[in-house]
C-alpha positions in Angstrom: 101.7 240.2 216.2 98.2 240.1 217.0 96.8 241.3 220.5 94.3 239.9 221.9 90.5 241.2 222.5 91.2 241.6 226.1 94.8 242.9 225.7 93.7 246.0 223.7 90.9 247.0 225.8 93.2 246.9 228.9 95.7 249.2 226.7 92.5 251.6 225.6 91.4 251.5 229.3 94.6 252.9 229.9 95.4 255.4 227.4 91.6 256.9 228.7 93.1 256.8 232.2 96.2 258.8 230.8 94.7 261.5 229.2 91.6 262.0 231.9 94.8 262.4 234.0 96.2 265.3 231.7 98.4 263.3 229.0 96.3 264.4 225.9 99.4 266.6 224.8 102.8 267.5 226.0 105.9 269.3 224.8 109.5 268.6 224.8 111.6 271.5 224.0 110.0 272.9 220.8 108.0 269.5 220.2 104.4 269.3 220.4 103.0 265.5 221.0 99.4 264.7 220.7 98.0 261.6 222.3 94.8 259.7 220.5 91.8 261.8 220.8 89.4 260.7 224.0 86.1 260.4 221.7 87.9 257.8 219.1 89.2 255.9 222.5 86.1 256.0 223.9 84.4 254.3 221.0 86.9 252.1 220.2 86.4 250.8 224.4 82.9 250.5 223.4 83.7 248.2 220.2 86.0 246.2 222.0 83.5 245.4 224.6 80.6 244.3 222.5 83.4 242.0 220.3 84.2 240.7 224.1 81.0 239.8 224.4 80.4 238.3 221.1 83.4 236.0 221.6 82.5 234.8 224.9 79.2 234.2 224.2 79.0 233.3 221.1 76.1 235.6 220.4 75.0 239.2 219.7 71.3 239.2 221.4 70.2 240.5 224.6 67.5 239.5 226.4 65.6 241.2 228.7 63.8 240.8 231.6 61.1 242.5 233.5 59.5 241.8 236.7 57.0 239.9 237.2 53.3 240.7 238.7 
């Protein structure tokens, strides 16, 4: 089952929040579990936001506005 981009972004943001809350690594008995690296999650979030922008606007162009004189 393929997830849509918005769902994936929500899951990535939940994982980032969990890691920032101290859930990067934990141990159960003699086993240690390490979750995804924060840097990797942040990069994936950046890419998903860009993909969502393209999906919603249909373009990668961004226009700058300068103040008028």
